[in-house]
Structure formats: structure tokens, C-alpha cells
N, C-alpha and C positions, 0 to 999 in steps of 0.2 A: 547468283543467291542461292545458299544452300538451304532449303527449306524443309525440316522434317514433318512429320505427321502432326505432332502435338503443336508445333508453331502454326501450321496451317489452320487447325482447328481454333486456336487461340484468335488468330487474325480473323476468320470468318464469323466466330462468335462476336468479337468486338465490331467487326463492319455492320453485320447483322442489327446488333444492339443499336448502335449509334444511328443507323437508318433508321430503325423504328422510332427510337427517341426523336429524331429530327423531324420525322414525318407527323408525330403526335404535337409536338410543339408548333410546327408550322401551321397545322390545322387550326390552331388556337385552343388546344385541349390545355387546361389549367391543372395540374398535379396538386397544388398546395392545398385545397379543400379536402381531397383523398388523403393525403398524408396527415392532415391535422385531425380528421374524423377518426383515422387509425389509431393516432397518439390518444385522442379523447377516450375512445373505447378501452384501450389498455389501462389507464387510469380511473375510469370512471367509478364512482363510490368509494374511492381509495381514501384514506385520511391522508392528508399532506402536513408535514411537520418540517419546519425551516431547521435548517443544520449547518455545520460547517465542514468543509473538506479536510481530512485528516493530516494531509500530505506535507504541506510547508507552512511557514508562518504568515503568509499572505492572508489566509482566513477568507478564502472563496467561500460564498454562500451557496448552499445547496438546498433542494427540495427533496425530501424524503417520502415516497408514497408507499403507503402499507396497507394491505388487506388482509383482515383475518390475523392480525398481528405479524404477517410476513412482510418483507420488503419486497415490493414489486417493480419499482423503478426508483431510481435517483439521478436527479439532473440539477444543471445551474440554475440560481435563482435570479431572474431577469431585474428584480429589484434592487439587486445589490450595487452600490457603488464600486465595489472592487474587481468583479469580473462581470458583471451586467449580464448573467446566464451563460457565459462561456465557461468552460472548465479544460484545463490542460489534459494532456492525454493520461496522465496519472489519476487526475481529478475524474476524468469521464469514466475510469475503471473503477470506481469506488463501489458500484455494485457488486463487482466480482470478490472485492474484500469480504464482503458479508455472505454472499451466497455460494461461494465456489465449493462444489463437491469435494475438491481434493485438499481444502483445507485442513490441516491437522486439528484434531478437537481432543486429543489424548497426549498426555507425557509420553513418549518413547524414550527408551535407553538401550544401548546396546553396550556390553561390555567390551574391553578390548580384546580383540582377536576374534569375537564372536561373529556369527554370521546372520543372526535372526535379532528383532528388535523385540523388547519386551516393554509392556504396559506398565508403567508406574503411577501410582496415585500423585496427586499435586504435593501433598505433604512430605511424602519421602523424597521427591525430586528436590524440592526448596530445601530440605535439610541437607541431602548430599552436595548441592551446590553451595550452601553457606560452609559445609566442612572442607570442600577443597579450596575455596576462596581463602578461608582462613588459614589453612596448613601452607598453602602457595606464599600468601603475604607473609605469615611467621618464618618461613624457610629463606625468605628472599629480601627482607625488609633490611634497608640500609637508614642507620639514623644519622651517621655522620659521613660526611664525603671525606677524601683523602686529607684535604687540607685543613680538615676538623670543623668546617662549616655544617651546622645543623641542617640536614635535608628532609630527613623522616619520610622515606620514599619506597617503593617497591617499582621495579621495572619489568617485573614478571607477569604481570597482568595488565590486559589491554582491553579498555572500555569503549564500546560502540553504539552509539544511539542512532535513532532514525525519525524520518519525519512522519512515520506513521503513527508515532507516538504524539501524546498531547504536549504542548510546549511546558506545561506544569511539570509532568513527569520528566522531561528532558532536564529542567531546571534541577529537581530534587536529584536526579542521577548523576548529574554533574557535583552536586556537592557532597552526595554520598563516596563518589568515587575519589574526589580530592581529599576528604576527610580520611580515606583508607590509606592515602599516600599514594595513589595510582597517579601517574604522570603522562601515560600513553592514552589518551581521551580523545576521540573522534566522534563528531556528530554531523549527519547531514543536515539537520535543521539549523535554523539561526537561533542561537540562545542568548 
């Protein structure tokens, strides 16, 4: 067996940890109270607000713990008949959706061929997106198919929705896209 230094250290650490944990458990040490106490300290005096996971249409219940107006913990709500306190991997990562330091907080724009990003205010960005959508739709709109059938569509715009958006937004988004004649519509969520 070809064992390098890194594999040897991994194997040694795993064996040592397993032996130590096995020794504690065989001695009758119960770690559950320590874990419960640690969790209790973390959310002690925090305001608990029931909420819903934003990712899919199942609607798993969550408990959002806030302290001084900041989210400090999000977990599944054990009282829910849908998820009984369990969350899928995406749902378990909801906390990062809110507190991720890498989350963009400004509209960034980069001109074609440019190397640097420019910060735009939201009104400017929304106006530019609306102009480009209208221009593309006007240039590529097909009123009638070759056989003369009325189609009122454009195939030059693609619409993509996602499960992190509310089901109500996704429903309105679908209506808007269909109203503009867009036929290439995809959505991760069930609508």
C-alpha cells in the first residue's frame, strides 16, 4: 500500500478521534446535554419568529432567531407537519442567504469589452434593462408564423425564474413574460 504523509496524518487523526469518542461513549458520557446547552446559549434571549423556507413550494417551516435586529440562527420548526424540524441541504443553508459577506449589495455594470465594474444606482439599472428588453422584443417580434397563424411571440428573450423567489413573484413573472410574447420560459420552482 502506497501511503503518503497526508494520508498517514488523516488516518492517524481519524483513528485517534474515533478511539477518544468510543472511550467517552463506553464510559457512559452523554454529550447530548452539552450540545443542548451550547445551542441554548447561542439563541438565549433571541427573538424567535416563525417563517417559511424560500427555496421550493413545499413550504417547510423555519424558526428565525434574531438578536438586536440581526439574524443569528435559522433552523427547522419541529411543530411543522411538512418537515417536522428537518430541512434539506438548501434549506439548512438559509442563514447564508441572509448573512453571507460575499452577497452583492449594489448593482454592478460592466460595459462590453471593459475590465472594471461600475456601480449603478437601481433606477439607472432598471431603466437600462427595460430599454434593452423593449429593443430586443421590437426587433425580433413575430406576429404571424409562415403559415399565417397568429403567434405574437419573440424567441430572442429567455426568462429564468428560481425557487429562491416567492411563488407569488414567480407566478406574476410567468404572466409578464407570456404577455410580452416570450416563449422560452423556465423555472426551477413549481408554479
